[in-house]
C-alpha positions in Angstrom: 64.0 137.2 77.4 66.1 134.4 78.8 69.8 134.8 79.6 72.3 132.5 78.0 73.7 130.0 80.4 77.2 130.6 81.7 79.6 128.8 79.3 81.3 125.9 81.0 85.0 125.3 80.4 85.7 122.3 78.1 87.8 119.6 79.6 90.0 116.9 78.2 90.4 113.9 80.5 93.1 111.2 79.9 92.6 108.1 82.0 89.3 106.4 82.9 90.0 104.2 85.8 87.7 104.3 88.8 88.8 107.8 89.8 89.0 109.1 86.2 85.5 107.8 85.5 84.1 109.5 88.6 85.8 112.8 87.6 84.3 112.5 84.1 80.8 111.9 85.4 81.0 114.9 87.7 82.1 117.2 84.9 79.4 115.9 82.6 76.7 116.3 85.3 77.8 119.9 85.7 77.5 120.6 82.0 81.2 120.8 81.0 81.9 119.7 77.5 84.2 116.7 78.0 86.6 114.9 75.7 87.9 111.6 77.0 90.6 109.0 76.1 91.5 105.8 77.7 93.8 102.9 76.7 90.9 100.5 77.0 88.2 101.9 74.6 85.4 100.1 76.5 85.6 102.5 79.4 85.3 105.5 77.1 82.4 104.0 75.3 80.3 104.0 78.5 80.9 107.7 79.0 80.1 108.4 75.3 76.5 107.3 76.1 76.5 109.9 78.9 77.5 112.8 76.7 81.3 112.6 76.5 83.2 112.9 73.2 85.6 110.0 72.8 88.9 110.7 71.1 90.6 108.0 69.1 94.1 108.9 70.5 95.6 110.9 73.3 97.0 113.3 70.7 93.5 114.0 69.4 92.2 114.4 72.9 94.9 117.0 73.7 94.1 118.9 70.6 90.4 119.1 71.5 90.7 121.5 74.5 93.0 123.9 76.3 92.5 122.3 79.7 94.0 118.8 79.9 93.6 116.7 83.0 95.5 113.4 83.4 94.4 110.7 85.9 96.6 107.8 85.0 98.3 104.9 86.7 101.6 106.5 87.6 104.1 109.2 86.5 105.6 107.0 83.9 102.2 106.5 82.3 101.8 110.3 82.0 105.0 110.5 80.0 104.0 107.6 77.8 100.5 108.8 77.1 101.6 112.4 76.4 104.6 111.5 74.3 104.1 112.9 70.8 101.2 115.1 71.7 101.3 118.8 71.1 101.2 120.5 74.5 102.0 124.0 73.4 99.8 126.6 75.0 97.9 123.9 76.9 97.0 123.9 80.6 98.1 120.5 82.0 96.6 119.5 85.4 98.1 116.2 86.6 96.0 114.3 89.1 98.1 111.2 88.8 99.6 110.0 92.1 103.3 110.7 92.2 106.2 111.7 94.4 107.1 115.4 95.0 110.3 114.8 93.0 108.4 113.3 90.1 105.9 116.3 90.2 108.8 118.8 90.0 110.4 117.0 87.1 107.0 116.7 85.3 106.4 120.4 85.7 109.7 121.2 84.0 109.0 118.6 81.4 105.7 120.3 80.7 107.3 123.8 80.6 109.8 122.6 78.0 106.9 121.5 75.8 105.2 124.9 76.1 102.5 123.9 78.6 101.4 125.5 81.9 101.4 122.9 84.7 99.5 122.3 87.9 100.0 119.2 90.0 97.3 117.6 92.1 96.7 115.1 94.8 93.2 113.8 95.4 92.1 113.3 99.0 89.1 111.2 98.2 87.9 107.8 97.0 85.8 107.6 93.8 82.4 107.5 95.6 83.2 110.8 97.2 83.7 112.5 93.8 80.9 114.8 92.8 79.3 114.6 96.2 80.2 117.9 98.0 78.8 116.7 101.4 81.3 113.8 101.3 84.1 116.2 102.1 86.5 115.1 99.3 89.1 117.6 98.0 92.3 117.8 96.0 95.6 119.5 96.8 97.0 121.7 94.0 100.4 123.1 93.6 102.3 125.0 90.8 101.2 128.1 89.0 98.8 130.1 91.3 97.6 131.9 88.2 96.7 128.6 86.5 95.0 127.4 89.6 92.9 130.5 89.9 92.0 130.3 86.2 90.6 126.8 86.6 89.6 126.7 90.2 85.8 126.7 89.5 86.2 123.8 87.0 88.5 121.8 89.2 86.2 122.3 92.1 83.3 120.5 90.4 84.4 117.0 91.2 85.8 117.8 94.7 87.0 120.7 96.8 90.2 122.5 96.0 93.1 123.4 98.3 96.1 125.3 96.9 99.3 124.6 98.8 102.0 126.6 97.0 104.0 127.4 93.9 106.4 124.5 94.3 104.9 121.8 92.0 105.9 119.1 94.4 103.9 120.4 97.4 100.5 118.8 96.3 102.1 115.3 96.2 104.0 116.0 99.5 100.8 117.0 101.3 99.0 114.0 99.7 101.6 111.5 100.9 101.9 113.2 104.3 98.2 112.8 105.0 98.0 109.3 103.7 101.1 108.3 105.7 99.3 109.5 108.9 96.2 107.5 107.8 98.3 104.3 107.4 99.8 105.0 110.8 96.3 105.2 112.3 95.3 102.0 110.5 98.3 100.3 112.0 97.2 101.3 115.5 93.6 100.2 114.7 94.9 96.8 113.5 96.9 96.3 116.7 93.9 97.3 118.8 91.6 94.7 117.2 94.4 92.1 117.3 94.5 92.5 121.1 90.9 91.5 121.5 90.8 88.9 118.7 91.0 85.8 120.9 88.7 87.2 123.6 84.9 87.1 124.0 84.7 90.7 123.0 82.6 91.8 120.0 84.8 93.9 117.6 81.6 95.9 116.9 81.5 97.0 120.6 85.1 98.2 120.5 84.7 100.0 117.2 82.8 103.1 118.4 85.0 103.4 121.5 88.1 103.3 119.2 86.7 105.8 116.7 85.7 108.2 119.5 89.1 107.9 121.1 90.9 108.6 117.8 88.7 111.7 117.3 89.5 112.9 120.8 93.3 112.5 120.2 93.3 114.1 116.8 93.6 117.7 118.0 97.0 116.9 119.4 98.4 117.5 115.9 97.9 121.2 116.5 100.1 121.2 119.6 102.7 119.2 117.7 102.7 121.8 114.9 103.0 124.6 117.5 105.9 123.0 119.2 107.7 122.5 115.9 107.2 126.1 114.9 108.4 127.4 118.3 111.2 124.9 118.8 110.0 124.4 122.4 109.0 120.7 122.7 108.1 121.2 126.4 105.3 123.7 125.6 101.9 122.6 126.8 103.1 119.1 127.7 100.6 117.0 129.6 102.3 113.6 129.6 106.0 114.0 129.1 108.3 111.6 127.2 109.8 110.1 130.3 106.4 109.2 131.7 105.2 107.7 128.4 108.4 105.6 127.9 107.9 104.2 131.4 104.5 103.0 130.4 105.5 101.2 127.2 106.4 97.9 128.9 102.7 97.5 129.7 101.8 97.7 126.0 104.4 95.2 125.0 103.7 92.8 127.8 99.9 92.9 127.1 100.6 92.1 123.4 102.8 89.2 124.4 100.1 87.9 126.8 97.5 88.2 124.1 99.7 86.4 121.5 100.0 89.6 119.4 103.1 90.7 117.5 104.5 94.0 118.6 106.0 94.8 115.1 103.6 97.7 114.6 104.3 99.3 118.0 108.0 98.5 118.7 109.6 100.9 116.1 107.8 103.9 117.5 108.6 102.9 121.1 112.2 102.5 120.1 112.3 106.1 118.8 110.8 107.3 122.0 113.5 105.5 124.0 116.2 106.9 121.8 114.9 110.4 122.3 114.7 109.9 126.0 118.3 108.7 126.1 119.3 112.1 124.6 118.0 113.8 127.8 114.7 114.9 126.5 112.4 113.5 129.2 110.4 116.7 129.8 109.5 117.0 126.2 106.3 115.9 124.4 106.6 113.2 121.7 107.5 115.8 119.1 111.2 115.1 119.3 110.8 111.8 117.6 110.2 113.8 114.4 113.7 115.0 114.5 115.0 111.5 114.8 113.1 110.6 111.7 114.3 113.6 109.7 117.9 113.3 110.6 118.3 110.1 108.5 121.0 107.5 108.4 124.0 109.7 109.2 122.4 110.9 112.5 121.2 107.3 113.2 124.8 106.2 113.0 125.7 109.1 115.4 123.0 107.9 117.8 124.4 104.4 117.8 127.8 105.8 118.8 126.5 107.9 121.7 123.9 110.4 120.3 124.0 113.5 118.2 122.8 117.1 118.4 119.2 117.8 117.7 
């Protein structure tokens, strides 16, 4: 006698861009019954040949299953697509890129329509979806109960990381990590620009650069520890005063190489401002407070500095 296979949760997916299509194929490959809808029917037709059921409208797709996943262009698109659909007693998981504020408003919007809501932020590109060894995952925030109910299904395309009951936390974690990524890309761009006019093969610099960034990455743990303790001098190796003293060499080198300093100068200016407040023995962590304090504190700094 053979056992019946474990029943897979049916999924409705709204939005079949590159990411949505990758999500769809991962669920289909894992045996989940899938209903899809997209503004452009051609994308849905391709998935129909792979086993997906294609709905004629978003409303029909929402009616088909209890678990509704949106992966659309932006938050406004979510409202437009779901306008007029019956969300009562539905589990809505929004994987559309948004801001924390938009996610919080969308959670209340869903609650008012009788739906349970979970927000998500995907930390992967489409080729990583459905490939566990690629390391892609998604942040989720909102109802913990809802997350636990669907964790197995949501974990099919990519790993899952729950970050809290606040619906805005997934988007906040998403943007925080991506902001750090763009900061890294800015540094990489400046590094390659410095050698651009020289007889140096970029391919020879690349592994050195990659290894250096990996070696420096653990510094984020010390920054977090200093922020938690409030002691920015804890474990300091190169203090702020020393690092500020070294910045002219970076700026002069850029000038000599004919490279703009526009990617470095804003950060160096924050370092100098922090040093001017008498924080020379600290690590670089204090610049975070300068960023957080906003315009009012910036105005104070211009008139002689403010309290941290």
